[in-house]
KOLTOR-586883 format. One record per residue (C-alpha): residue number from 0; residue in one letter; x, y, z. Coordinates in steps of 0.25 Angstrom, whole numbers, plus 2048, in hexadecimal, padded with zeros to 3 digits. Example, Ala and Ser with C-alpha at 12.3 -4.5 7.8 and 13.67 -1.06 7.14 Angstrom:
REM residues 2
SITE   seq   type     x     y     z
SITE     0      A   831   7EE   81F
SITE     1      S   837   7FC   81D
This chain:
REM residues 127
SITE   seq   type     x     y     z
SITE     0      M   800   800   800
SITE     1      I   805   80E   7FD
SITE     2      D   7FD   815   807
SITE     3      L   805   810   813
SITE     4      K   7FE   819   81D
SITE     5      K   7F0   816   817
SITE     6      S   7ED   825   816
SITE     7      G   7E6   824   809
SITE     8      K   7F2   82B   802
SITE     9      I   800   829   7FF
SITE    10      S   80C   831   804
SITE    11      I   819   832   7FC
SITE    12      H   820   829   807
SITE    13      E   815   81E   805
SITE    14      L   818   81F   7F6
SITE    15      K   827   81E   7F8
SITE    16      H   825   812   801
SITE    17      L   81D   80B   7F7
SITE    18      I   828   80E   7EC
SITE    19      R   833   808   7F5
SITE    20      N   82B   7FC   7F9
SITE    21      L   829   7F9   7EA
SITE    22      N   838   7FA   7E8
SITE    23      M   836   805   7DE
SITE    24      N   842   80E   7DB
SITE    25      V   83B   81B   7D9
SITE    26      D   842   828   7DC
SITE    27      N   83C   830   7E8
SITE    28      Q   83B   83C   7DF
SITE    29      V   833   835   7D5
SITE    30      V   829   82F   7E0
SITE    31      D   828   83D   7E6
SITE    32      K   824   843   7D8
SITE    33      V   81A   838   7D5
SITE    34      F   814   83A   7E3
SITE    35      E   813   849   7E1
SITE    36      D   80C   847   7D4
SITE    37      I   802   83E   7D9
SITE    38      D   7FF   846   7E6
SITE    39      Q   7F6   84F   7DF
SITE    40      N   7F1   858   7EB
SITE    41      G   800   859   7F0
SITE    42      D   7FD   854   7FE
SITE    43      G   809   84B   7FF
SITE    44      S   801   83E   7FD
SITE    45      I   7FA   836   7F2
SITE    46      Q   7EB   834   7F4
SITE    47      V   7E3   829   7ED
SITE    48      E   7DD   832   7E4
SITE    49      E   7EA   838   7E0
SITE    50      F   7F0   82A   7DE
SITE    51      L   7E4   826   7D5
SITE    52      N   7E5   833   7CD
SITE    53      E   7F3   830   7CA
SITE    54      I   7F0   822   7C5
SITE    55      E   7E4   827   7BD
SITE    56      K   7EE   831   7B6
SITE    57      R   7F7   826   7B2
SITE    58      P   7F3   81D   7A6
SITE    59      S   7F4   80E   7A8
SITE    60      N   802   80A   7A3
SITE    61      K   804   7FC   79F
SITE    62      S   813   7FD   7A2
SITE    63      N   811   802   7B0
SITE    64      L   808   7F6   7B3
SITE    65      K   813   7ED   7AD
SITE    66      A   81D   7F3   7B5
SITE    67      A   815   7F2   7C2
SITE    68      F   812   7E4   7BE
SITE    69      R   821   7E1   7BC
SITE    70      A   824   7E7   7CA
SITE    71      I   81A   7DE   7D1
SITE    72      D   81E   7D1   7C9
SITE    73      L   82B   7CF   7D1
SITE    74      D   830   7C3   7CA
SITE    75      N   82D   7C8   7BC
SITE    76      S   824   7BC   7B9
SITE    77      G   81A   7C4   7B2
SITE    78      F   810   7C2   7BD
SITE    79      I   80D   7C8   7CB
SITE    80      T   80C   7BD   7D5
SITE    81      L   805   7BD   7E3
SITE    82      S   813   7BE   7E9
SITE    83      E   817   7CA   7E0
SITE    84      L   80A   7D1   7E3
SITE    85      Y   80C   7CE   7F2
SITE    86      K   81A   7D4   7F2
SITE    87      I   817   7E1   7EB
SITE    88      S   80A   7E3   7F2
SITE    89      K   810   7E1   800
SITE    90      K   81A   7EC   7FC
SITE    91      I   80F   7F6   7F8
SITE    92      N   806   7F2   804
SITE    93      P   80C   7EA   80F
SITE    94      T   7FE   7E7   815
SITE    95      I   7F8   7E1   809
SITE    96      T   7F4   7D3   80B
SITE    97      K   7F7   7C6   803
SITE    98      Q   7E8   7C5   801
SITE    99      Q   7E7   7D3   7FB
SITE   100      I   7F3   7D0   7F2
SITE   101      E   7EC   7C3   7ED
SITE   102      E   7DF   7CB   7EA
SITE   103      I   7E7   7D4   7E1
SITE   104      L   7EE   7C8   7DA
SITE   105      N   7E0   7C1   7D8
SITE   106      K   7DA   7CE   7D3
SITE   107      A   7E5   7CF   7C8
SITE   108      D   7E7   7C1   7C5
SITE   109      L   7DD   7BF   7BA
SITE   110      D   7E2   7B2   7B5
SITE   111      G   7E2   7AB   7C3
SITE   112      N   7F1   7A7   7C2
SITE   113      H   7F4   7AE   7CF
SITE   114      K   7FE   7B8   7C8
SITE   115      I   7FC   7C6   7C2
SITE   116      S   800   7C7   7B4
SITE   117      L   803   7D5   7AE
SITE   118      D   7F6   7D5   7A7
SITE   119      E   7EF   7D2   7B4
SITE   120      F   7F7   7DD   7BB
SITE   121      K   7F3   7E7   7B0
SITE   122      A   7E4   7E3   7B1
SITE   123      L   7E5   7E5   7C0
SITE   124      M   7EC   7F2   7C0
SITE   125      E   7E2   7F8   7B5
SITE   126      E   7D6   7F4   7BD
C-alpha cells in the first residue's frame, strides 16, 4: 500500500518509500518533480482525486504495461505466478493477505492455468 498512514492521501515520503521497496532506481529530483506535477492543489500530498486525474490524462500505453509485467515476472518465464505476485504485493502492501493475492490472481487468470500471461495482465489493467 502506498498510503502508509492510511490518511487518504500520499506524501512525498510515502511515494519515495514505495519506490525504494520496488528497488526502482529513480533520482529523487525526478520523484519530486512528478510528485509536484500530480499535486494539483499544492498542499504537499496527493489525494485520490489528483491521482485519478493524472491516470486519466495518460493514454493506455502497451509498452508501459509490458514493462510493468516484466517487472513482476521475476523469473522471466512469460507468466506471473502466485509466488511472484505475492513477493511484489508484499513490497507494496505488507499487510495484504495471501487470500487477497490469490483473489487478484484468480480474477486475472482467464484460462485457469494459475498463472497470469501478458494478455491476461493487460486485460486486468485495462478494466
